C-alpha positions, 0 to 999 in steps of 0.5 A: 544500419550504420553505427549511429542508428544502431547506437540510437536504437540501443539507447531507445531500447535501454531507456524503454527497458528502464522505464518498464522496470521503473513502472513495474517497480511502482506496481509492486510497491502496492504495499502488500504489508500495509494492505494486510494490516489494513484487513487485519485492523478492519477485522479486529474493528468487526470483532470489537463492534460485535463484542458486548458493550459493557467493558468499562469503556475499554471496548469503546476506547479500543474501537476509537484507536483501531479506527485511528489505526485504520485511517493512518494505515490508509493514509500511509498507503496513499502517501506511498503511492 
């Protein structure tokens, strides 16, 4: 194998390794904290739904805000992908 062939092979291997690392970085960017926050918000929504309704409108307001937070969290996850 001549020097040019070795250099070309090394360049291809370096580029391939770099792209594989980049792909792994994207896979890792799957937002574990955002996913955890989303699960917590969904659990909170379940608790609010299960709560007795007579709370002077505060339960309904909290439910609306949690639903808005869920939508925003989902949008943030989608944006980062």
